[in-house]
N, C-alpha and C positions, 0 to 999 in steps of 0.2 A: 719205159717210164719216164717219165717227167711231172714232180708236184712238187711241192715246196720243201720235201725233204732232200732232190736232187735232180741234176737233169738226165742219169743216167742210174742202171740197176743198184751199181755198187755203190754208187754215192747213194741213192735213195735203204740200201739195206743197213750202212755204215751209222745214218743217222738214226734210221728205225729205231734200231738194236739200242741207243742212248736214252728211249723211252721219254723226252722231253717235248714238249708242246712248242708248236714254230708259230702261235697266235702271234699277233703283233698289230698297233694303229695303221690303219693302211690311208694312205696320203690318196686314192681315189675316194676314199669312202668321206674323208674328212667334211665334217657338219652335220653328218647324220647321224642320230640316238644311238646307232651300235655300230662302230668306227674300226673295227677289228675285224683282222682276218691273216687265215695262213694263204701268202701268197706265195707265187713261182718268182725266186730273186733271180739276176743274173741272166735271164731269158730273153734273146735280142733276135727276134722275130725277121727282120731286116737283115741281119748277117746268116741267119740262119737260113730263109725262105730268099731272100734278094728282097729290094723295097719294092717292086713290084706286085711280086704276088703277094709279100706282108701286107702291103695297103689295101688291097683286093679282098682280101678274109679278114672274119673276127678273129679274137684269141684263143677263142675251142678250139677253132680249123688251123691256128696256128698250133699249137700243141699236137695234136692231132697227126698232122704231117710228120713232124719231126718225131715222134713218139715212132710212130710204123715205118719210118726210115730204119730206126733203131730197131726195131724186129728183125725185118728185114732180114739185115746184116746182121745180129745173133742169131736166126735161124741159118746162118749162110746160104740165104734161099737165092737162086740164079733164075731171077723171072721169065728171062727168054724163056731156058729151057723148061721152065714149070705150064708151059702154055699158056700163056694169061689167059685167054676166055675160060681156063679152069679154074683161076684163081678168082675170090671175092673177096668184097669189103663188107663187116659189118659193125656198126658204128653205135655203142647208146649213147642216147644225148637227152638229158630229160628236157628240155624244150627253147624256146627260142633264146639265142645268145642275145642279150642288151644291152653289149658297149656303146653300139655305137649306133645302133636302130633306136635308140632313143632320142640321141642326137639328130637325127631324120625329122623324128613323131614332132618334136618341138618346131620346127622351122616349119612343118605342114600347120602344124595349130597356129603358128601366128601369123599365115598372109603370104608364105614366102615359098609356095611347092614349085615354083619353079631352082631353087636352091638344094631340091632333095636330089640328093643322091642316086643315080640308076643300081649304084654297086650296093643299095640300103639293103635290100628284100634277101638276092643271092649271096650277102657277106652274111645274114642271120640266120634262115634257116634251118635246123636240124641236120637234116641231110644232104648237106651242105660239104658237111665234113669227109663225108662216106665219098661221096663224087667227087672231091677236092682228092682224096689219099688213089683213088684209081689213076686219076691223071697224073699224078705227081709220077706215079709207079707203073701207069702206064698197062695193069690190071683190066679186063673186063671180060669178071663172070657176077655175078650178082652181086648189087650195091645197093644198101637202104641203111637208113639208122634205124635203131628202134628202142621205142620212147616210152618206158612204163617209168616214170618218174625216178626216183634215184633208186630204182632197181633195174636200170636200164641196160648199165655195163654189165649188169651178171646175166641179165634177158639174154642180153648181144651174142654175148660166148655159148650160149645151151641154144641159141639160135644156129648157131654158127656150127655147132657139133651137126643138128639135125641135117644140116646142110650136106656138110660129110658123108655120115651114114647114110642120106640117102643118095646120093652119086652125083649131085649135083655141081659139084669141086671137090681136085685134089686137095687145094689146099683155099684157107679163107683167115683172111689177118681181120680180126677180130678184138672188140676190147670197148672202149667209153674215152670221150675227149667232152670237158665244158669247164667253162668259170664259171663261177659264182658271186665274184667281186664288182660286179656291174652296180653301181647305184643304186638301180628301179630293183634290183633283184634284194641287194641288202635291206633298202625301206621297205621293203615286202615282208618280207619273212620278221622284220624289228616290228611290223606293223600287228603280224601272227601271235606276236611271244614267242615265237621260234628261238629265235639267236639266245645267245648267254648276255646278261648284261652287267658283264664283269671286265667294262672297258678301263676301269683303272688298275687290273693285272690282267692282264691277257691271256699271259701260258699259266693261267691258272684255268678260264674258262672254259674248255673243252675240256670234264671229266667226265666218261661217260662209267655208267653203273654206281658212278658215288652218291650216295644220299644227299649231296648238297650243288645236284647238276643243276643250271637252271638255265638252258640249251646249247644249241650247237653255234661251232664256228664255220664261216663261211672257207670254202678255199680251191682250189683249181687244181686242174692235170689233166694227166692222160697216161693209158697203158693200154695198147695193144700187144697182143700175141697169135703167134704163126698157130695152128689149126691146119693136122693135118692127119689124113688113116694112119695107123701104126707102119703097113706097108709100104705106104709114099714114103714115108719117114726114115726107114730102113733103106730103100731102095738108094736115096738119094745122101742116105751116108750122113742124115741130119742130130744135129745133140738138142736130143729129146731133155727135157728139162723136168716133164712130170705126161703123168694121162688126164685129160677130162673124162672123170667117169661118169658121172651120172648129171643132168640136171632138174629141178621141177621149179614149176611155178602157180599161185596160187592167190584167191581176191579174200579178202577180208569178208567185204560187202558188207563193209558197216558204217563206214563215217566217209565225206569226203578228206581232209585230213588228219582225224586221230584213228590211229593205231586200233585193232580190237581189243580189249585190257586183255584178254587173255590169252595174246598173239595165237588165233586160230588159223589165220593164212599162213604163219609161219611154219607152226605144223606141219601143214597139211606141204608147203613148198617143201621143205626137209625131206620129210614122210615120201615122197615123190622121188627126190634127189637121189634119197640110199637107196628105194626099191629101183629105180634106173640102174645103179651104180650097181646092183647084186649085190649089197652088203646090207647090216643093223647098225644101229648105232654103239653097241658096243665094237664095232670096227674102227671107230672113226679117235684119230688120236689127239686134235684138237681145233678147233672155230675159230676161224676168224670171224669174229661176230661186226654185226653193222653197226651198233654202238657209237648212236648220233650222241648221246649227253643229255638229250630231252627226258623230260620226269614221265613221260604217258608212254614213251617207244622204248627206254632201257625196262619200264620194269614189267610192262609185254614179250618184249623179247629176251629177257631171262625169266621170266612163268615158261613160256614156249621151250627152252633151252633144258629148264628143270622138267617138265613134261616132256620132251624126248629119251632126260636122258636120266631115269627116273632114280637108278642107282649110284650114278657117280658121274657127273657135269667132266668131260675133256675141259683140258686148259682150254681156256678163252682170252684173244686178244682183239682191242676195238683199236685201227691205229688211226682212227679217228682223230683220237687224241693228242694225235703228235701233228699229221698234216690238217685238219679240220676235213670240211666234208664237199666233197666236189661235187654232190648234186648226181646227175647221169653217169659221172666217171666213178663214181668212188665206189662202186661193184669192184668196175677191172682193176682197179688198182690195186683193192681187197683180193681179189684173185691173185694177183703177179705175185702179191706179199703172201699167199695162203701156197704158190709154186716155191717160193726162193724158202718160206720154211721145210718143207718138202727136201728140197735140194739140198740143205743145211743140216738138218733134222733141227731147228731151234727154232723156237718162236720168240716176236720181239713182244717189249712191254709195253702194257698198258698205260701212260703218263696220269697222273694228277688223282691215283685212287686212294680214297684215305678209308673211309667207310661204307658197304656195303647198305642197300636196304633192306631189315632185317626181314629174314624169311626169306629172300630173292637172294641169297648168297652162292655165287658161282667162284670156281677155283678161276680168278683174273690173275695172267703173267702181269708180273711190277716188279720193278728196281733191276732188271735187267733180262736180258735172255734168258732161257728156259730150253734144257734140251726137252726132244721128247721123244717117245718108243709110237709105233707104225708105223703104216704106210700109207693110211688115208686120211681127210683132213676134207672140214667142210668152212663153207662160206656162204656166209647168208646175205641179203638183202631186204629194205624193205620200203616203200614210201607212198607219200599221197597217194588218195584213189584206191587205199587198201591194198598195193601192190606189191608181191613180196615174193623171192627170188632165190635159187640155195643150190647152189654147184661145191659135188663133191669130185675132189681131185685127188689120183694114188700117184705114187713114188713113181719113178721112169722106170 
């Protein structure tokens, strides 16, 4: 994991457990109407990857490659011994990276096509991060990205699981990588009124499920998980963190950017994930919610969760309140946090929650980590286009 909360798993957990938003003014967004974000501090791509590779790639690929290296080390995965042709890479990315592409487009628009970099296209297309991870690690199995808006990282994990269950691979590196801090990205989201306007107090801007919420805060990051079938993990003595038990995906079929007000797609995706996992809502010990801090999105998700858990909604947390919204990588980051919660038996808190919408109250964890019971947890994601996805994880 590489997020605004830290450059590795332990650093991330320590900061998330504090439940304090990391949003601040972003010099890369200076002059924009909304100039705040949650950014990964202290990440030196040239130091991590070498100057030539760092220059050839955009920021989302920098983050993805380093996270993949961390994941392989964490899983104690000997890639040559694992047969590289049986190791796949599936990464969720919400859209083209616009950090450097806009600069090249400006050159073209100003009548200077000869100055456009030949690296502009391969540096920015979403599939490049999966290809570069394979190139960096020398793995030659199925290799592609999943793009389903802010559900991309969640669906990438589900697709990777399907590849494993179908026998196409022995191991799949799966997750998400994206940076939403490009000025063009920030400007367009601001024009849509999707971002919080609390630029005077950025640390209070992202407030999932709070009745005073007014939009999300852009973030960035990457999380890569090593997935393999249980027998393969046992055979090589792998340190298993959790089991991915179920995946579901569904569409709202309602509006290009607004969620269905009753969270219909979320309900369907969760029901599919529960059925895939062979469990019922009462088996779920906690929920890592999508929780972006948008007025319509949080209300729809709250309605969906209350419908899915009619007698008692389990403990809910929303980590975007701390690290912001990493778009296509968000679901993978939240999946990784869900795994850590199962391992540690506790859920990190949600920041900035004062009072919830009347009639839409959930049991949201605040103030500090909360001990949890149960061996199953749910992670949900939603996105533009009515994209919805859910994962059920079980304790190892």
